[in-house]
C-alpha positions in Angstrom: 169.6 105.8 67.8 167.8 107.7 65.0 168.6 111.4 64.7 166.1 114.0 65.8 164.0 115.8 63.3 164.7 119.5 63.8 161.7 121.7 64.4 159.5 118.8 65.6 157.5 119.7 68.6 158.9 118.1 71.7 156.6 117.1 74.6 155.4 114.2 76.8 151.9 115.6 77.1 149.2 113.0 76.0 146.8 114.3 73.5 144.1 111.7 74.1 142.6 110.1 77.3 142.3 106.4 78.1 138.5 106.7 78.0 138.1 109.3 75.3 137.7 106.7 72.4 140.5 108.3 70.4 139.2 111.8 70.6 141.3 114.8 71.9 141.4 115.1 75.6 138.9 117.8 76.9 141.8 119.2 79.0 143.9 120.0 76.0 144.1 123.3 74.2 144.3 124.1 70.4 146.9 126.3 68.8 146.8 127.3 65.2 149.8 126.5 63.0 149.1 129.5 60.7 147.7 133.0 61.1 144.0 132.9 61.8 143.3 135.2 58.8 145.0 132.8 56.4 143.1 129.8 57.7 139.8 131.7 57.5 140.4 132.7 53.8 141.1 129.0 53.0 138.0 127.8 54.8 135.8 130.4 53.0 136.9 129.0 49.7 136.1 125.5 50.7 132.5 124.2 50.3 132.1 121.7 53.1 129.4 120.9 55.6 131.7 122.0 58.4 133.0 125.2 56.8 130.7 127.5 58.7 131.3 125.7 62.0 135.1 125.7 61.4 135.1 129.4 60.7 133.2 130.2 63.9 135.6 128.0 65.8 138.8 129.5 64.4 137.5 133.1 65.0 136.8 132.4 68.6 139.7 130.0 69.4 141.7 130.9 72.5 145.0 129.0 73.0 144.9 129.6 76.8 141.6 127.7 77.2 141.0 124.0 77.2 138.3 122.5 75.0 136.2 121.9 78.1 136.2 125.6 78.9 135.8 126.6 75.2 132.7 124.5 75.0 131.1 126.6 77.8 132.3 129.9 76.3 131.2 129.1 72.7 128.0 127.3 73.9 128.9 124.2 71.9 129.0 120.6 73.0 132.4 119.2 73.9 132.1 116.5 71.3 131.5 119.1 68.6 134.6 120.9 69.5 136.6 117.7 69.5 135.4 116.9 66.0 136.2 120.4 64.8 139.7 120.2 66.4 140.4 116.8 64.8 139.4 118.3 61.4 141.9 121.2 61.8 144.6 118.9 63.1 144.2 116.4 60.2 144.5 119.3 57.8 147.8 120.5 59.6 146.1 123.7 60.5 146.2 123.3 64.3 148.0 121.3 67.0 146.7 120.0 70.4 148.8 121.3 73.3 148.3 121.9 77.0 146.6 125.3 77.4 149.1 128.1 77.6 149.4 129.9 80.9 151.7 132.6 82.3 152.3 130.6 85.5 153.8 127.7 83.5 157.5 127.4 82.6 158.7 127.4 79.0 162.2 126.7 77.8 163.9 126.7 74.4 163.2 123.4 72.8 166.2 121.0 72.5 164.8 120.2 69.1 164.5 123.8 67.8 165.8 124.2 64.2 168.4 126.9 64.6 169.1 126.8 60.8 165.8 128.7 60.4 166.7 131.3 63.0 167.6 134.0 60.5 164.4 133.8 58.5 162.3 133.4 61.7 163.9 136.5 63.2 162.7 138.7 60.3 159.2 137.2 60.5 159.1 137.7 64.2 160.2 141.4 63.8 157.4 142.0 61.3 154.9 140.4 63.5 156.0 142.0 66.8 157.9 145.1 65.9 157.7 146.8 69.3 158.9 143.8 71.4 162.3 142.2 71.9 163.8 140.4 69.0 163.5 136.6 68.6 167.2 136.0 69.6 166.6 138.0 72.8 163.4 136.1 73.7 165.2 132.8 73.1 168.1 134.0 75.2 165.8 134.9 78.1 164.1 131.5 78.0 167.4 129.7 77.9 168.4 130.9 81.4 167.2 129.5 84.7 163.7 128.1 84.3 161.0 130.3 85.7 157.4 131.1 85.1 156.8 132.8 81.8 154.8 135.6 83.5 158.0 136.8 85.2 159.4 137.9 81.8 156.4 140.3 81.3 157.2 143.9 82.1 153.6 144.5 83.4 150.1 143.0 83.4 149.3 145.2 80.5 151.8 143.3 78.4 150.2 140.0 79.2 148.0 139.6 76.0 150.9 140.5 73.7 153.4 138.2 75.5 150.9 135.3 75.4 150.6 135.9 71.7 154.4 135.8 71.4 154.4 132.5 73.3 151.8 131.0 70.9 154.0 132.1 68.0 157.1 130.5 69.5 155.2 127.3 70.3 153.8 127.1 66.7 157.3 127.2 65.2 158.7 124.6 67.7 161.1 127.2 69.2 160.0 126.6 72.8 158.3 123.8 74.7 156.8 123.6 78.2 159.0 122.4 81.0 156.7 120.1 83.0 157.0 119.1 86.6 156.5 115.5 87.9 156.5 114.6 91.6 156.4 111.6 93.9 155.6 111.4 97.5 158.5 110.7 99.8 157.4 108.4 102.7 159.4 108.8 105.9 160.3 105.7 108.0 157.7 106.8 110.6 154.9 106.9 108.1 156.0 103.6 106.6 155.9 102.0 110.1 152.4 103.3 110.7 151.4 102.0 107.3 152.7 98.5 108.0 150.9 98.6 111.4 147.6 99.6 109.8 147.8 96.9 107.2 148.7 94.2 109.7 145.9 95.3 112.0 143.4 95.1 109.2 144.7 91.6 108.3 144.5 90.6 112.0 140.9 91.7 112.2 140.1 89.7 109.0 141.8 86.6 110.4 140.0 86.9 113.7 136.7 87.3 111.8 137.5 84.2 109.7 138.2 82.3 112.9 134.9 83.4 114.4 133.1 82.4 111.3 134.7 79.0 111.3 133.8 78.5 115.0 130.2 79.4 114.3 130.1 76.9 111.4 131.6 74.2 113.6 129.0 74.9 116.3 126.2 74.9 113.8 127.4 71.6 112.3 127.6 70.0 115.8 124.2 71.2 116.6 122.8 69.7 113.4 124.5 66.4 114.2 123.1 66.3 117.8 119.6 67.0 116.5 119.8 64.2 113.9 121.0 61.7 116.5 118.1 62.7 118.8 115.6 62.2 116.1 117.1 58.8 115.2 117.0 57.7 118.9 113.4 58.8 119.3 112.5 56.9 116.1 114.2 53.8 117.4 112.4 54.0 120.8 109.1 54.5 119.0 109.6 51.3 116.9 110.8 49.4 120.0 107.7 50.3 122.0 105.4 49.4 119.0 107.0 46.0 118.7 106.8 45.1 122.5 103.2 46.4 123.0 101.7 44.8 119.9 99.3 41.8 120.5 96.7 40.0 118.4 93.3 41.7 118.5 90.0 41.0 116.9 89.4 42.7 113.6 87.6 46.0 114.0 88.4 46.4 117.7 91.0 48.4 119.6 91.9 49.3 123.2 89.8 52.5 123.1 86.8 50.7 121.5 87.2 53.2 118.6 86.5 51.6 115.2 88.4 54.5 113.5 91.1 53.2 111.2 93.6 55.7 112.4 93.9 53.8 115.7 94.5 50.5 114.0 97.9 49.2 115.0 100.4 48.1 112.3 100.9 44.3 112.3 104.5 43.6 113.3 106.2 40.2 112.7 109.7 39.1 113.5 112.2 39.7 110.7 112.7 36.0 110.1 109.1 35.4 109.0 107.5 36.2 105.7 105.5 39.4 106.2 104.3 42.2 104.0 105.9 44.7 106.5 109.6 44.6 107.4 111.5 47.0 109.6 114.7 48.4 108.1 116.4 49.3 111.3 119.0 46.5 110.8 121.1 45.4 107.8 119.4 42.0 107.7 116.1 43.7 106.7 117.5 45.1 103.5 116.0 43.3 100.5 118.0 42.1 97.5 117.1 42.9 94.0 117.5 40.7 91.0 117.7 43.5 88.5 120.1 46.5 88.5 121.4 47.5 91.9 119.5 50.6 92.9 121.2 51.0 96.3 124.2 53.1 97.2 127.6 51.3 97.5 127.4 51.6 101.3 124.1 49.8 101.6 124.9 47.2 99.0 127.9 46.1 101.0 125.6 45.3 104.0 123.2 43.1 102.1 123.3 39.4 103.3 124.4 37.3 100.3 122.1 34.3 101.1 119.0 36.4 101.7 116.4 35.8 98.9 114.6 38.7 97.5 111.3 39.4 99.2 108.2 38.9 97.1 106.3 41.5 98.9 106.7 45.3 99.1 107.8 47.4 101.9 106.1 50.2 103.8 109.1 52.4 103.0 111.2 52.2 99.9 114.9 51.4 100.5 115.8 54.2 98.0 114.0 56.6 100.2 116.3 55.6 103.1 119.4 56.1 101.1 121.1 59.4 102.2 121.3 62.0 99.4 125.1 62.6 98.8 125.0 66.3 99.3 127.4 68.5 101.4 127.1 67.9 105.1 129.4 70.6 106.2 126.8 73.3 106.1 123.6 73.5 108.2 121.4 74.1 105.2 122.5 70.8 103.6 121.2 68.7 106.5 117.8 67.2 105.7 115.8 66.6 109.0 113.3 63.7 108.7 109.7 64.7 108.9 108.7 61.5 110.6 110.5 58.8 112.6 109.1 56.3 110.2 111.3 57.7 107.5 114.4 57.4 109.6 114.9 53.8 108.8 118.6 53.8 108.6 120.6 52.3 111.4 122.7 54.7 113.5 125.9 53.2 111.9 124.7 54.3 108.4 123.8 57.9 109.4 126.1 60.5 107.6 128.7 61.9 109.9 128.8 65.7 110.2 132.2 67.2 110.7 133.0 70.8 111.4 134.6 72.7 108.5 138.3 72.2 108.5 138.9 75.8 107.4 141.1 78.0 109.5 141.7 75.5 112.3 145.4 76.0 111.9 145.5 79.1 109.6 143.3 81.2 111.9 143.8 79.7 115.4 142.4 82.7 117.4 139.4 85.0 117.3 141.4 87.8 119.0 143.1 90.2 116.6 145.8 90.8 119.2 146.9 87.2 118.8 148.2 88.0 115.3 149.6 91.4 116.1 151.8 89.7 118.8 153.1 87.1 116.3 153.4 88.9 113.0 156.6 90.8 112.4 156.3 94.6 112.0 159.4 96.5 111.0 160.4 99.3 113.3 160.9 102.8 112.0 164.6 102.6 112.7 164.9 99.6 110.3 163.3 101.5 107.4 164.7 104.0 104.9 162.8 106.8 103.1 160.7 105.4 100.3 159.2 106.9 97.2 155.5 106.0 96.6 155.1 105.0 93.0 152.2 103.7 91.0 152.4 100.1 92.1 151.0 97.3 90.0 150.7 94.4 92.5 147.9 94.6 95.1 150.1 94.2 98.2 152.4 97.1 97.4 149.4 99.2 96.3 147.6 98.5 99.6 150.7 99.5 101.6 151.1 102.8 99.6 147.4 103.6 100.0 147.5 103.1 103.7 150.7 105.2 104.1 149.4 108.0 102.0 146.1 108.1 103.9 148.0 108.4 107.2 150.2 111.1 105.7 147.2 113.0 104.6 145.6 112.8 108.0 148.8 114.2 109.6 149.0 117.1 107.0 145.3 117.9 107.5 145.7 118.7 111.2 145.0 122.4 111.5 144.7 122.8 107.7 141.2 122.6 106.4 142.1 123.3 102.9 144.7 120.5 102.8 142.2 118.1 104.4 139.7 118.9 101.7 142.0 118.8 98.7 144.5 116.0 99.7 142.4 113.1 98.2 142.3 115.1 94.9 145.9 116.2 95.0 147.6 112.9 95.9 146.3 111.2 92.8 148.7 113.2 90.7 151.8 112.7 92.9 152.9 109.4 91.4 155.1 110.6 88.6 152.6 109.9 85.8 151.0 113.4 85.8 152.5 116.8 85.4 151.7 119.1 88.3 150.7 121.7 85.8 147.7 119.5 84.9 146.2 119.5 88.3 144.5 122.9 88.1 143.2 122.1 84.6 141.8 118.7 85.4 140.5 119.5 88.9 139.2 123.0 88.1 141.3 124.6 90.8 143.1 127.9 90.9 146.8 127.5 90.0 147.8 129.7 93.0 146.0 127.3 95.3 147.6 124.2 93.8 151.0 125.9 93.9 150.5 126.7 97.6 149.7 123.1 98.5 152.6 121.7 96.4 154.9 124.4 97.9 154.1 123.2 101.4 154.9 119.6 100.5 158.2 120.7 99.1 159.1 122.7 102.1 158.5 119.7 104.4 160.6 117.5 102.2 157.7 115.2 101.1 158.2 115.5 97.4 160.8 114.2 94.9 160.7 116.5 91.9 161.7 115.8 88.3 161.3 118.3 85.5 161.4 117.6 81.8 159.4 118.3 78.7 
């Protein structure tokens, strides 16, 4: 393990955001590494395009405000302040830190360079002659951690003590003690969470079963309609063959010379005729060229049947079924005329109900699944800490349990009901509780009150470090 570098600022605070494109987080503050007067003198000597803007920024910089708040106070855009801050940080004139606040807790940094204590004590005495010495301040901050404001004798001393804190942070003497928390889920809440998830899954399974049943019924209805159309077409062709008889040209039974009443000449299949019926396999013609039929129809062609020299009223290729999906009602092509339904019933495509969910989702009743799926009882569970899960199943369980916990906490507490969705996002060990008020724009006292209630009820696991 490499040795520590004494005096290096020690913190886990993230300077940038995931979506800030490398810029400083708008929720971070800026602290000067030198006296403002010295930095202003150096900036006045420099001739740069940003010199005037930097001078204005340094003169009005407040270490207790975030960049987001400073942009409103100084009436500058957030991006402009981020660029100016980056310029000062790159020149080692400033550092990005969480905004200083008297309600936060500060401790002596484990990385403080005590070899510089003697020289730093003299500089501190010259800078703050009427306040406790540097060794005494460090001694106070080395005791039991508590809010920095509790070291102030009165509210009138607040500006001076905040200036002292900025001086201590600048030299790496102190660092912020940050608080991280996780939600502790009781066995009862876990049981309810499991029940909620399984109930949701049961409803989805029942819905899938209903959808499969509807698809099956639709497919069966399409098959029934197709068979009815084929049977009607077969009866029509049968009646036309039995009722046909030779008649003089230009005459008909209704004495109507209109061509639309002229019957079609029908001859037995074993005679040469320009018109053949395709209701039986024997009527399928053979081709001498490339086989244009499907494999199913080609297998039914009589081998000794010579190719007909005449055409057909309906092309065999028209009668070949288009090999599309037949398991959905939209894929079933209904013939527009019985004359086009020239395939025999044995060649009609079979329509089967979708095989989905016949065994996976056997019931359309959600209770069917609730009675069969195992739900752990509360007595079988142990308290569990809700962490920031990666896999979807665990995340779904934690979301359900935390939602139920929030509903219980919100009973009779309107403020908790309103702020719970915003508060619970920070209770996963990834965010310091001190950041909630800054990021959500809430009063620290309000946040501390909500967090205090959770701690009193034993719902939080607390860890504190820099």
